[in-house]
C-alpha positions as YAML, in Angstrom:
chain: A
units: angstrom
residues:
- id: 1
  name: MET
  ca: [130.29, 73.56, 84.39]
- id: 2
  name: SER
  ca: [128.56, 75.56, 81.62]
- id: 3
  name: ASP
  ca: [130.29, 78.30, 79.67]
- id: 4
  name: LEU
  ca: [127.89, 80.82, 81.24]
- id: 5
  name: ALA
  ca: [128.39, 79.65, 84.83]
- id: 6
  name: GLN
  ca: [132.18, 79.95, 84.86]
- id: 7
  name: PRO
  ca: [132.54, 83.72, 84.16]
- id: 8
  name: LEU
  ca: [129.51, 84.49, 86.33]
- id: 9
  name: LEU
  ca: [130.91, 82.62, 89.34]
- id: 10
  name: ARG
  ca: [134.36, 84.18, 88.88]
- id: 11
  name: TRP
  ca: [132.75, 87.61, 88.92]
- id: 12
  name: PHE
  ca: [130.65, 86.71, 91.97]
- id: 13
  name: ASP
  ca: [133.65, 85.45, 93.92]
- id: 14
  name: LEU
  ca: [135.32, 88.83, 93.41]
- id: 15
  name: HIS
  ca: [132.36, 91.21, 93.77]
- id: 16
  name: ARG
  ca: [129.79, 89.61, 96.07]
- id: 17
  name: ARG
  ca: [128.52, 91.89, 98.81]
- id: 18
  name: ASP
  ca: [129.37, 91.07, 102.41]
- id: 19
  name: LEU
  ca: [125.89, 90.56, 103.85]
- id: 20
  name: PRO
  ca: [125.14, 89.23, 107.36]
- id: 21
  name: TRP
  ca: [123.16, 86.22, 106.11]
- id: 22
  name: ARG
  ca: [126.04, 85.12, 103.85]
- id: 23
  name: ARG
  ca: [128.35, 84.04, 106.65]
- id: 24
  name: GLU
  ca: [129.86, 80.61, 106.06]
- id: 25
  name: PRO
  ca: [128.95, 77.92, 106.85]
- id: 26
  name: ARG
  ca: [125.45, 78.90, 105.86]
- id: 27
  name: ASN
  ca: [122.84, 78.75, 108.60]
- id: 28
  name: PRO
  ca: [119.57, 77.47, 107.05]
- id: 29
  name: TYR
  ca: [117.50, 79.53, 109.50]
- id: 30
  name: HIS
  ca: [119.41, 82.71, 108.59]
- id: 31
  name: VAL
  ca: [118.99, 81.98, 104.89]
- id: 32
  name: TRP
  ca: [115.26, 81.48, 105.35]
- id: 33
  name: VAL
  ca: [114.71, 84.65, 107.39]
- id: 34
  name: SER
  ca: [116.74, 86.78, 104.99]
- id: 35
  name: GLU
  ca: [114.95, 85.46, 101.91]
- id: 36
  name: VAL
  ca: [111.53, 86.13, 103.44]
- id: 37
  name: MET
  ca: [112.58, 89.66, 104.43]
- id: 38
  name: LEU
  ca: [114.06, 90.36, 101.01]
- id: 39
  name: GLN
  ca: [110.76, 89.73, 99.24]
- id: 40
  name: GLN
  ca: [109.54, 93.14, 98.01]
- id: 41
  name: THR
  ca: [112.17, 94.88, 100.17]
- id: 42
  name: GLN
  ca: [115.57, 96.43, 99.44]
- id: 43
  name: VAL
  ca: [118.77, 94.93, 100.89]
- id: 44
  name: ALA
  ca: [119.71, 98.17, 102.68]
- id: 45
  name: THR
  ca: [116.35, 98.14, 104.48]
- id: 46
  name: VAL
  ca: [116.57, 94.46, 105.38]
- id: 47
  name: ILE
  ca: [120.06, 94.46, 106.97]
- id: 48
  name: PRO
  ca: [119.16, 96.18, 110.29]
- id: 49
  name: TYR
  ca: [115.87, 94.27, 110.53]
- id: 50
  name: PHE
  ca: [117.68, 90.97, 109.99]
- id: 51
  name: GLN
  ca: [120.30, 91.79, 112.63]
- id: 52
  name: ARG
  ca: [117.67, 92.78, 115.21]
- id: 53
  name: TRP
  ca: [115.59, 89.70, 114.34]
- id: 54
  name: ILE
  ca: [118.47, 87.28, 114.90]
- id: 55
  name: GLU
  ca: [119.31, 89.01, 118.17]
- id: 56
  name: ARG
  ca: [115.67, 88.73, 119.31]
- id: 57
  name: PHE
  ca: [115.03, 85.21, 117.89]
- id: 58
  name: PRO
  ca: [118.48, 83.56, 117.62]
- id: 59
  name: THR
  ca: [117.14, 80.15, 116.60]
- id: 60
  name: LEU
  ca: [114.13, 78.71, 114.86]
- id: 61
  name: ALA
  ca: [113.02, 77.30, 118.21]
- id: 62
  name: ASP
  ca: [113.14, 80.79, 119.74]
- id: 63
  name: LEU
  ca: [110.96, 82.11, 116.93]
- id: 64
  name: ALA
  ca: [108.47, 79.27, 117.26]
- id: 65
  name: ALA
  ca: [108.14, 79.83, 121.02]
- id: 66
  name: ALA
  ca: [107.69, 83.60, 120.78]
- id: 67
  name: PRO
  ca: [104.22, 85.19, 121.06]
- id: 68
  name: LEU
  ca: [102.93, 86.30, 117.66]
- id: 69
  name: GLN
  ca: [102.65, 89.89, 118.88]
- id: 70
  name: ASP
  ca: [106.39, 89.92, 119.63]
- id: 71
  name: VAL
  ca: [107.07, 88.60, 116.13]
- id: 72
  name: MET
  ca: [104.86, 91.26, 114.56]
- id: 73
  name: LYS
  ca: [106.55, 93.98, 116.62]
- id: 74
  name: ALA
  ca: [109.97, 92.82, 115.39]
- id: 75
  name: TRP
  ca: [108.63, 92.99, 111.82]
- id: 76
  name: GLU
  ca: [107.05, 96.42, 112.32]
- id: 77
  name: GLY
  ca: [107.84, 98.72, 109.39]
- id: 78
  name: LEU
  ca: [108.86, 96.01, 106.90]
- id: 79
  name: GLY
  ca: [105.39, 95.74, 105.42]
- id: 80
  name: TYR
  ca: [103.67, 92.72, 103.84]
- id: 81
  name: TYR
  ca: [102.99, 91.43, 107.35]
- id: 82
  name: SER
  ca: [101.67, 88.07, 106.20]
- id: 83
  name: ARG
  ca: [105.36, 87.20, 105.70]
- id: 84
  name: ALA
  ca: [105.95, 87.45, 109.46]
- id: 85
  name: ARG
  ca: [102.81, 85.48, 110.35]
- id: 86
  name: ASN
  ca: [103.71, 82.73, 107.89]
- id: 87
  name: LEU
  ca: [107.31, 82.57, 109.09]
- id: 88
  name: HIS
  ca: [106.16, 82.21, 112.70]
- id: 89
  name: CYS
  ca: [103.63, 79.52, 111.76]
- id: 90
  name: ALA
  ca: [106.18, 77.69, 109.61]
- id: 91
  name: ALA
  ca: [108.74, 77.66, 112.43]
- id: 92
  name: GLN
  ca: [106.17, 75.96, 114.67]
- id: 93
  name: GLN
  ca: [105.41, 73.45, 111.90]
- id: 94
  name: VAL
  ca: [109.11, 72.62, 111.51]
- id: 95
  name: LEU
  ca: [109.29, 71.90, 115.24]
- id: 96
  name: ARG
  ca: [106.22, 69.66, 115.10]
- id: 97
  name: GLU
  ca: [106.91, 67.78, 111.89]
- id: 98
  name: HIS
  ca: [110.70, 67.88, 111.42]
- id: 99
  name: GLY
  ca: [112.06, 67.85, 114.95]
- id: 100
  name: GLY
  ca: [113.18, 71.46, 114.68]
- id: 101
  name: ARG
  ca: [115.47, 70.82, 111.68]
- id: 102
  name: ILE
  ca: [114.70, 72.76, 108.52]
- id: 103
  name: PRO
  ca: [114.21, 70.16, 105.76]
- id: 104
  name: PRO
  ca: [116.68, 70.27, 102.85]
- id: 105
  name: ASN
  ca: [114.17, 68.92, 100.35]
- id: 106
  name: PRO
  ca: [112.42, 71.57, 98.17]
- id: 107
  name: GLU
  ca: [109.15, 69.65, 98.20]
- id: 108
  name: ALA
  ca: [109.11, 69.51, 102.01]
- id: 109
  name: LEU
  ca: [110.02, 73.19, 102.17]
- id: 110
  name: ARG
  ca: [107.15, 74.15, 99.87]
- id: 111
  name: ALA
  ca: [104.73, 72.47, 102.27]
- id: 112
  name: LEU
  ca: [105.54, 75.16, 104.86]
- id: 113
  name: PRO
  ca: [103.38, 78.32, 105.13]
- id: 114
  name: GLY
  ca: [104.68, 81.17, 103.02]
- id: 115
  name: VAL
  ca: [107.33, 79.07, 101.23]
- id: 116
  name: GLY
  ca: [106.97, 79.13, 97.46]
- id: 117
  name: SER
  ca: [109.24, 77.77, 94.77]
- id: 118
  name: TYR
  ca: [111.75, 80.63, 95.04]
- id: 119
  name: ILE
  ca: [112.31, 80.47, 98.81]
- id: 120
  name: ALA
  ca: [112.33, 76.67, 98.73]
- id: 121
  name: GLY
  ca: [114.99, 76.76, 96.02]
- id: 122
  name: ALA
  ca: [117.01, 79.39, 97.86]
- id: 123
  name: ILE
  ca: [117.08, 77.44, 101.14]
- id: 124
  name: ALA
  ca: [117.78, 74.13, 99.42]
- id: 125
  name: SER
  ca: [120.59, 75.47, 97.22]
- id: 126
  name: LEU
  ca: [122.22, 78.04, 99.51]
- id: 127
  name: ALA
  ca: [121.99, 76.18, 102.81]
- id: 128
  name: PHE
  ca: [122.05, 72.56, 101.66]
- id: 129
  name: ASN
  ca: [123.89, 72.65, 98.31]
- id: 130
  name: GLN
  ca: [120.95, 71.12, 96.46]
- id: 131
  name: PRO
  ca: [121.16, 71.54, 92.63]
- id: 132
  name: VAL
  ca: [117.87, 73.46, 92.29]
- id: 133
  name: LEU
  ca: [116.99, 76.82, 90.80]
- id: 134
  name: ALA
  ca: [116.03, 79.89, 92.83]
- id: 135
  name: LEU
  ca: [114.97, 82.69, 90.50]
- id: 136
  name: ASP
  ca: [113.90, 86.08, 91.82]
- id: 137
  name: SER
  ca: [112.99, 89.21, 89.85]
- id: 138
  name: ASN
  ca: [116.65, 90.21, 89.49]
- id: 139
  name: SER
  ca: [117.83, 86.86, 88.15]
- id: 140
  name: LYS
  ca: [114.82, 86.56, 85.84]
- id: 141
  name: ARG
  ca: [115.71, 89.95, 84.35]
- id: 142
  name: VAL
  ca: [119.30, 88.80, 83.74]
- id: 143
  name: LEU
  ca: [118.12, 85.61, 82.07]
- id: 144
  name: CYS
  ca: [115.55, 87.38, 79.92]
- id: 145
  name: ARG
  ca: [118.28, 89.64, 78.57]
- id: 146
  name: LEU
  ca: [120.82, 86.87, 78.27]
- id: 147
  name: PHE
  ca: [118.49, 84.82, 76.05]
- id: 148
  name: ALA
  ca: [116.52, 87.79, 74.55]
- id: 149
  name: HIS
  ca: [113.42, 86.30, 76.14]
- id: 150
  name: GLU
  ca: [110.43, 88.62, 76.52]
- id: 151
  name: LYS
  ca: [108.96, 87.27, 79.74]
- id: 152
  name: ALA
  ca: [109.72, 85.04, 82.68]
- id: 153
  name: ASP
  ca: [107.90, 81.81, 81.85]
- id: 154
  name: ARG
  ca: [108.45, 78.06, 81.86]
- id: 155
  name: ALA
  ca: [110.62, 78.29, 78.75]
- id: 156
  name: LEU
  ca: [112.95, 80.73, 80.52]
- id: 157
  name: ARG
  ca: [113.14, 78.44, 83.53]
- id: 158
  name: ALA
  ca: [114.09, 75.54, 81.26]
- id: 159
  name: LEU
  ca: [116.89, 77.63, 79.75]
- id: 160
  name: ALA
  ca: [118.14, 78.48, 83.24]
- id: 161
  name: GLN
  ca: [117.97, 74.84, 84.33]
- id: 162
  name: ALA
  ca: [120.18, 73.89, 81.38]
- id: 163
  name: VAL
  ca: [123.02, 76.17, 82.55]
- id: 164
  name: LEU
  ca: [122.67, 75.50, 86.30]
- id: 165
  name: PRO
  ca: [125.92, 73.95, 87.59]
- id: 166
  name: THR
  ca: [125.39, 70.99, 89.89]
- id: 167
  name: GLU
  ca: [128.45, 71.60, 92.07]
- id: 168
  name: ARG
  ca: [127.81, 75.30, 92.89]
- id: 169
  name: ALA
  ca: [124.10, 75.73, 92.30]
- id: 170
  name: GLY
  ca: [123.60, 77.96, 95.33]
- id: 171
  name: ALA
  ca: [126.43, 80.30, 94.34]
- id: 172
  name: PHE
  ca: [125.08, 80.39, 90.76]
- id: 173
  name: ASN
  ca: [121.60, 81.34, 91.98]
- id: 174
  name: GLU
  ca: [123.04, 84.02, 94.23]
- id: 175
  name: ALA
  ca: [125.38, 85.29, 91.51]
- id: 176
  name: LEU
  ca: [122.49, 85.81, 89.08]
- id: 177
  name: ILE
  ca: [120.61, 87.76, 91.76]
- id: 178
  name: GLU
  ca: [123.71, 89.82, 92.57]
- id: 179
  name: LEU
  ca: [124.34, 90.57, 88.91]
- id: 180
  name: GLY
  ca: [120.77, 91.78, 88.50]
- id: 181
  name: ALA
  ca: [120.99, 93.93, 91.61]
- id: 182
  name: LEU
  ca: [124.37, 95.53, 90.88]
- id: 183
  name: ILE
  ca: [125.00, 95.42, 87.12]
- id: 184
  name: CYS
  ca: [122.03, 94.25, 85.03]
- id: 185
  name: THR
  ca: [119.61, 96.72, 86.62]
- id: 186
  name: ALA
  ca: [116.13, 97.44, 85.29]
- id: 187
  name: ARG
  ca: [116.61, 100.90, 83.81]
- id: 188
  name: GLN
  ca: [120.33, 101.54, 83.38]
- id: 189
  name: PRO
  ca: [122.23, 98.26, 83.01]
- id: 190
  name: ARG
  ca: [126.01, 98.67, 83.26]
- id: 191
  name: CYS
  ca: [126.75, 96.33, 80.36]
- id: 192
  name: VAL
  ca: [130.41, 97.36, 80.13]
- id: 193
  name: HIS
  ca: [131.00, 95.74, 83.55]
- id: 194
  name: CYS
  ca: [128.97, 92.57, 82.92]
- id: 195
  name: PRO
  ca: [130.85, 89.25, 82.91]
- id: 196
  name: LEU
  ca: [128.22, 87.82, 80.56]
- id: 197
  name: GLN
  ca: [128.32, 90.62, 78.00]
- id: 198
  name: ALA
  ca: [129.82, 88.46, 75.25]
- id: 199
  name: ASP
  ca: [127.02, 85.89, 75.60]
- id: 200
  name: CYS
  ca: [124.12, 88.32, 76.09]
- id: 201
  name: ALA
  ca: [121.70, 88.29, 73.17]
- id: 202
  name: ALA
  ca: [119.97, 91.50, 74.30]
- id: 203
  name: PHE
  ca: [123.30, 93.33, 74.42]
- id: 204
  name: GLN
  ca: [124.22, 92.07, 70.97]
- id: 205
  name: ARG
  ca: [120.92, 93.45, 69.68]
- id: 206
  name: GLY
  ca: [121.60, 96.79, 71.38]
- id: 207
  name: THR
  ca: [118.31, 96.69, 73.30]
- id: 208
  name: PRO
  ca: [118.95, 95.27, 76.78]
- id: 209
  name: THR
  ca: [116.20, 97.32, 78.46]
- id: 210
  name: ALA
  ca: [113.62, 95.88, 76.04]
- id: 211
  name: TYR
  ca: [113.86, 92.60, 78.00]
- id: 212
  name: PRO
  ca: [111.84, 91.49, 79.77]
- id: 213
  name: ARG
  ca: [108.84, 93.09, 78.13]
- id: 214
  name: PRO
  ca: [107.50, 95.84, 80.46]
- id: 215
  name: ARG
  ca: [104.24, 95.09, 82.19]
- id: 216
  name: PRO
  ca: [101.33, 97.51, 81.72]
- id: 217
  name: LYS
  ca: [101.22, 100.10, 84.49]
- id: 218
  name: ARG
  ca: [98.49, 99.53, 87.01]
- id: 219
  name: THR
  ca: [96.11, 102.29, 88.00]
- id: 220
  name: VAL
  ca: [96.77, 103.40, 91.56]
- id: 221
  name: SER
  ca: [93.60, 104.32, 93.43]
- id: 222
  name: ARG
  ca: [93.50, 106.84, 96.26]
- id: 223
  name: VAL
  ca: [91.57, 106.19, 99.44]
- id: 224
  name: VAL
  ca: [90.63, 108.61, 102.23]
- id: 225
  name: VAL
  ca: [90.18, 107.04, 105.67]
- id: 226
  name: PRO
  ca: [88.96, 108.90, 108.78]
- id: 227
  name: SER
  ca: [90.92, 107.90, 111.89]
- id: 228
  name: LEU
  ca: [90.42, 108.84, 115.51]
- id: 229
  name: VAL
  ca: [92.70, 109.28, 118.49]
- id: 230
  name: LEU
  ca: [89.90, 108.55, 120.93]
- id: 231
  name: THR
  ca: [90.97, 109.15, 124.52]
- id: 232
  name: ASP
  ca: [89.48, 108.27, 127.88]
- id: 233
  name: GLY
  ca: [89.51, 110.49, 130.93]
- id: 234
  name: VAL
  ca: [93.08, 109.66, 131.99]
- id: 235
  name: GLY
  ca: [94.99, 110.34, 128.79]
- id: 236
  name: ARG
  ca: [94.91, 106.91, 127.18]
- id: 237
  name: ALA
  ca: [93.87, 106.32, 123.56]
- id: 238
  name: LEU
  ca: [91.90, 103.45, 122.09]
- id: 239
  name: LEU
  ca: [94.11, 101.02, 120.14]
- id: 240
  name: CYS
  ca: [92.44, 98.25, 118.16]
- id: 241
  name: ARG
  ca: [93.89, 95.03, 116.75]
- id: 242
  name: ARG
  ca: [92.95, 94.18, 113.19]
- id: 243
  name: PRO
  ca: [91.74, 90.64, 112.38]
- id: 244
  name: ALA
  ca: [94.56, 88.12, 112.00]
- id: 245
  name: HIS
  ca: [94.07, 87.67, 108.26]
- id: 246
  name: GLY
  ca: [93.79, 90.18, 105.47]
- id: 247
  name: LEU
  ca: [95.54, 93.51, 104.90]
- id: 248
  name: LEU
  ca: [97.78, 94.43, 107.86]
- id: 249
  name: GLY
  ca: [96.37, 91.44, 109.72]
- id: 250
  name: GLY
  ca: [97.13, 91.24, 113.43]
- id: 251
  name: LEU
  ca: [98.52, 94.77, 113.69]
- id: 252
  name: TRP
  ca: [97.20, 97.48, 115.98]
- id: 253
  name: GLU
  ca: [95.77, 100.79, 114.84]
- id: 254
  name: PHE
  ca: [93.99, 103.85, 116.14]
- id: 255
  name: LEU
  ca: [90.24, 103.61, 115.64]
- id: 256
  name: SER
  ca: [89.63, 103.96, 111.90]
- id: 257
  name: ALA
  ca: [87.08, 103.47, 109.19]
- id: 258
  name: GLU
  ca: [87.60, 100.53, 106.88]
- id: 259
  name: GLN
  ca: [89.90, 101.25, 103.94]
- id: 260
  name: SER
  ca: [87.08, 101.87, 101.50]
- id: 261
  name: SER
  ca: [86.92, 104.41, 98.71]
- id: 262
  name: SER
  ca: [83.24, 105.11, 99.33]
- id: 263
  name: ALA
  ca: [82.30, 108.73, 99.93]
- id: 264
  name: GLN
  ca: [80.31, 107.71, 103.00]
- id: 265
  name: CYS
  ca: [83.45, 106.23, 104.59]
- id: 266
  name: ALA
  ca: [85.62, 109.22, 103.67]
- id: 267
  name: ASP
  ca: [83.13, 111.72, 105.12]
- id: 268
  name: GLU
  ca: [82.30, 109.87, 108.32]
- id: 269
  name: ASP
  ca: [82.72, 112.19, 111.30]
- id: 270
  name: ALA
  ca: [84.38, 111.39, 114.63]
- id: 271
  name: ALA
  ca: [81.14, 110.76, 116.51]
- id: 272
  name: ALA
  ca: [79.75, 108.40, 113.88]
- id: 273
  name: LEU
  ca: [83.06, 106.52, 113.60]
- id: 274
  name: ALA
  ca: [83.39, 106.06, 117.37]
- id: 275
  name: HIS
  ca: [79.81, 104.84, 117.68]
- id: 276
  name: ARG
  ca: [79.88, 102.51, 114.67]
- id: 277
  name: ARG
  ca: [83.20, 100.76, 115.30]
- id: 278
  name: ALA
  ca: [83.49, 100.95, 119.12]
- id: 279
  name: GLY
  ca: [79.98, 101.62, 120.45]
- id: 280
  name: LEU
  ca: [81.21, 104.78, 122.19]
- id: 281
  name: ARG
  ca: [79.87, 108.31, 122.48]
- id: 282
  name: VAL
  ca: [82.19, 111.31, 122.19]
- id: 283
  name: ASP
  ca: [82.17, 114.75, 123.77]
- id: 284
  name: PRO
  ca: [81.37, 117.06, 120.82]
- id: 285
  name: ALA
  ca: [83.43, 119.86, 122.32]
- id: 286
  name: SER
  ca: [86.55, 117.65, 122.32]
- id: 287
  name: VAL
  ca: [86.55, 116.91, 118.58]
- id: 288
  name: ARG
  ca: [89.39, 118.60, 116.68]
- id: 289
  name: PRO
  ca: [91.68, 117.73, 113.77]
- id: 290
  name: LEU
  ca: [95.23, 116.48, 114.41]
- id: 291
  name: GLY
  ca: [96.42, 116.31, 110.80]
- id: 292
  name: GLU
  ca: [96.81, 113.84, 107.96]
- id: 293
  name: VAL
  ca: [99.15, 110.92, 107.32]
- id: 294
  name: SER
  ca: [99.65, 109.03, 104.08]
- id: 295
  name: HIS
  ca: [100.91, 105.61, 103.13]
- id: 296
  name: ALA
  ca: [101.32, 103.91, 99.75]
- id: 297
  name: PHE
  ca: [100.48, 100.25, 99.24]
- id: 298
  name: THR
  ca: [101.22, 98.35, 96.05]
- id: 299
  name: HIS
  ca: [97.96, 99.16, 94.28]
- id: 300
  name: PHE
  ca: [96.53, 102.09, 96.21]
- id: 301
  name: LYS
  ca: [97.42, 105.06, 98.39]
- id: 302
  name: VAL
  ca: [95.75, 105.85, 101.69]
- id: 303
  name: THR
  ca: [95.35, 109.27, 103.27]
- id: 304
  name: ARG
  ca: [94.19, 109.10, 106.87]
- id: 305
  name: ARG
  ca: [92.47, 112.19, 108.21]
- id: 306
  name: VAL
  ca: [93.14, 112.14, 111.92]
- id: 307
  name: TRP
  ca: [90.89, 113.62, 114.58]
- id: 308
  name: HIS
  ca: [91.03, 113.73, 118.35]
- id: 309
  name: ALA
  ca: [87.98, 113.15, 120.54]
- id: 310
  name: ARG
  ca: [87.27, 112.18, 124.14]
- id: 311
  name: ALA
  ca: [84.99, 109.25, 124.88]
- id: 312
  name: LEU
  ca: [82.15, 109.84, 127.33]
- id: 313
  name: ASN
  ca: [81.64, 106.13, 128.07]
- id: 314
  name: PRO
  ca: [85.08, 104.47, 127.73]
- id: 315
  name: ASP
  ca: [83.99, 101.36, 129.64]
- id: 316
  name: SER
  ca: [81.24, 100.52, 127.15]
- id: 317
  name: LEU
  ca: [83.31, 99.16, 124.26]
- id: 318
  name: HIS
  ca: [81.41, 97.22, 121.62]
- id: 319
  name: LEU
  ca: [83.79, 96.44, 118.75]
- id: 320
  name: ASP
  ca: [82.83, 96.11, 115.11]
- id: 321
  name: GLY
  ca: [85.38, 94.33, 112.93]
- id: 322
  name: TYR
  ca: [88.30, 94.35, 115.36]
- id: 323
  name: ALA
  ca: [89.80, 91.34, 117.13]
- id: 324
  name: GLU
  ca: [90.39, 93.23, 120.38]
- id: 325
  name: ALA
  ca: [91.01, 96.72, 121.75]
- id: 326
  name: ARG
  ca: [92.65, 98.38, 124.72]
- id: 327
  name: TRP
  ca: [93.14, 101.81, 126.22]
- id: 328
  name: ALA
  ca: [96.84, 102.59, 125.91]
- id: 329
  name: SER
  ca: [99.21, 105.31, 127.04]
- id: 330
  name: ILE
  ca: [101.76, 106.66, 124.59]
- id: 331
  name: GLU
  ca: [104.37, 104.28, 125.98]
- id: 332
  name: ASP
  ca: [101.92, 101.37, 125.84]
- id: 333
  name: ALA
  ca: [101.16, 102.19, 122.20]
- id: 334
  name: ARG
  ca: [104.86, 102.28, 121.30]
- id: 335
  name: ALA
  ca: [105.21, 98.69, 122.55]
- id: 336
  name: LEU
  ca: [102.47, 97.40, 120.24]
- id: 337
  name: PRO
  ca: [103.07, 96.31, 116.63]
- id: 338
  name: LEU
  ca: [101.56, 99.26, 114.77]
- id: 339
  name: THR
  ca: [101.03, 99.83, 111.08]
- id: 340
  name: ARG
  ca: [103.44, 102.33, 109.54]
- id: 341
  name: SER
  ca: [100.76, 105.00, 109.21]
- id: 342
  name: ASP
  ca: [99.71, 104.43, 112.82]
- id: 343
  name: GLN
  ca: [103.27, 105.11, 113.91]
- id: 344
  name: LYS
  ca: [102.81, 108.51, 112.23]
- id: 345
  name: ILE
  ca: [99.50, 109.00, 114.04]
- id: 346
  name: LEU
  ca: [101.23, 108.12, 117.30]
- id: 347
  name: ALA
  ca: [103.73, 110.89, 116.56]
- id: 348
  name: LEU
  ca: [100.85, 113.33, 115.95]
- id: 349
  name: TRP
  ca: [99.27, 112.34, 119.26]
- id: 350
  name: ARG
  ca: [102.57, 112.67, 121.13]
- id: 351
  name: ALA
  ca: [103.20, 116.12, 119.62]
- id: 352
  name: ASP
  ca: [99.66, 117.19, 120.55]
- id: 353
  name: VAL
  ca: [100.14, 116.08, 124.15]
- id: 354
  name: GLN
  ca: [103.47, 117.87, 124.37]
- id: 355
  name: GLN
  ca: [101.96, 121.06, 122.95]
- id: 356
  name: SER
  ca: [99.17, 120.93, 125.51]
- id: 357
  name: GLY
  ca: [101.73, 120.77, 128.33]
- id: 358
  name: LEU
  ca: [100.36, 117.50, 129.70]
- id: 359
  name: PRO
  ca: [102.79, 114.84, 130.96]
- id: 360
  name: LEU
  ca: [103.59, 112.05, 128.50]
...
């Protein structure tokens, strides 16, 4: 075992967090689900989602057999919804091609939808004790500082491969991630508590936060999107399912303009929106504002200006750009997998109905 691996693993054995997917013996399905959820998402957020997921889909076979809409509903609020679609599709592929047994081989794992080199390495090393690397953003940061390396590239991976212990590769991978999450953090590393301090080149230089080299900040655009709680004559609102692929694919939303920054889109009124995207006419006297909701994506922020209107011809739906639509009560809408901002719109609609004194 390398001189770096020994102190790191001793530290990990003493300080590792007790997380639900770390129960021994490792369940490959649990490892897979947790790693997919942890992409772009904090551990504290993932824990309750993971626990509910395993309760709803206890095995890979249960996940594969579930309707996609149930899977998307279980994922609701985690964001990056392609992760859920890929996980569902991959579970079905494992049943077809591997007899329901998750393959231990990294190459076979990478052939599954949504499984890249990191997740393949994590499953192979953590669940099957394969001597392969699994480097996430936390572990890459640790390694960049350890070797005073400016960026995560092939050379850094080669340095990591050289210190990877064959007998506890999974624990080593997890220990690097844990160290990056708890000690070697991005902005305020706690170097005094680091088990690798004596071997850290960045610490010796007195500039740990200089590694890795910061990426240039991206410009965040702002988008205004008109949205409509369009109701029929019996208190139901029109909910529309987005196409399966693309941003927020497969999720349901209240009738909305496309997420475009064009002035024409931002200024589209309720009548024009209802006619263009659903082929419906609205009662002009029913149009009124309900409020605004906002949501931040990675590269842009969306403000949805929400209106209420009543459709005059609710049975004449003609959809533009949606996979399907339905008229839904408040309870019906709550059962659908909604985008996070549409959950906020649902709350606006519910509050409006309550204020009007109508039954929910």
